[in-house]
Structure formats: structure tokens, C-alpha cells
C-alpha positions in Angstrom: 26.2 -39.1 -3.1 28.5 -36.1 -3.4 28.8 -36.6 -7.1 25.1 -35.8 -7.7 25.0 -32.7 -5.5 25.8 -30.2 -8.3 23.2 -31.8 -10.6 20.5 -31.6 -7.8 21.3 -28.0 -7.2 21.0 -27.3 -10.9 17.7 -29.1 -11.1 16.4 -27.3 -8.0 17.5 -23.9 -9.4 15.8 -24.6 -12.7 12.6 -25.7 -10.9 12.7 -22.6 -8.8 13.1 -20.3 -11.8 10.3 -22.1 -13.7 8.0 -21.7 -10.7 9.0 -18.0 -10.4 8.2 -17.4 -14.1 4.8 -19.1 -13.7 4.1 -17.0 -10.6 5.0 -13.8 -12.5 2.8 -14.8 -15.3 -0.1 -15.4 -13.0 0.5 -12.1 -11.1 0.6 -10.2 -14.4 -2.8 -11.6 -15.4 -4.5 -10.5 -12.1 -5.2 -6.9 -13.0 -6.7 -7.8 -16.4 -8.9 -10.4 -14.8 -10.1 -7.9 -12.1 -10.8 -5.3 -14.8 -12.8 -7.9 -16.8 -15.0 -8.5 -13.8 -15.8 -4.8 -13.4 -19.0 -3.6 -15.1 -18.4 -1.4 -18.2 -19.2 2.3 -17.6 -22.3 3.5 -19.3 -21.6 5.3 -22.6 -21.8 9.0 -22.4 -24.3 10.9 -24.5 -22.9 13.3 -27.0 -24.1 16.2 -24.9 -22.3 14.9 -21.8 -19.1 14.4 -23.9 -19.3 18.0 -25.1 -19.9 19.2 -21.5 -16.9 17.3 -20.3 -14.7 18.6 -23.1 -15.8 22.2 -22.3 -15.0 21.8 -18.6 -11.6 20.3 -19.4 -10.9 23.2 -21.8 -11.9 25.8 -19.2 -9.7 24.1 -16.6 -6.7 24.0 -19.1 -7.2 27.7 -19.9 -7.5 28.7 -16.2 -4.3 26.7 -15.5 -2.5 28.5 -18.3 -3.7 31.8 -17.0 -2.5 31.0 -13.5 0.9 30.0 -14.7 1.2 33.1 -16.9 0.1 35.5 -14.1 2.6 33.8 -11.7 5.4 34.5 -14.2 4.2 38.1 -14.6 4.0 38.6 -10.8 7.6 37.2 -10.4 8.8 39.6 -13.1 7.2 42.6 -11.5 8.6 41.7 -8.1 12.1 41.4 -9.4 
């Protein structure tokens, strides 16, 4: 009986690794399956796309101004 113990341990380890790979494969597919079940967002009209782009550009410009004024204020304080 002791002769076959290393072989059984090897087989058990291989089975464990195989099951672990299968579980990882299943878990990696879950997010995609959930995303597939979600309804697709309605397409935006061209006008809505322009509005969104303009808002994003304004936000970016405001952020850049804030950063620049922060640097200027630090320079003036020093």
C-alpha cells in the first residue's frame, strides 16, 4: 500500500490543479456573461454626443485652470 502513496498524491494534485483551472475559467467568464445579459444603452443622438463632448471639454479646461492657478498661488506665496 505504501508503494502507491506517491502516485496517489500525484494524481490527487493533478486533479486538484485541473479543477482549479476549470474554476478559474468559469469565474473569468462570469463578468462577460453578466454584461451580455444587460440591455444595451440606447444610442446617443448626434446632438447629445456634441453636448457631452462640450461638457467634457469645459470640465477639462476648468481643471487645467484650477491646476494653473494653484501653481501661481503657490509661487506668489513663496
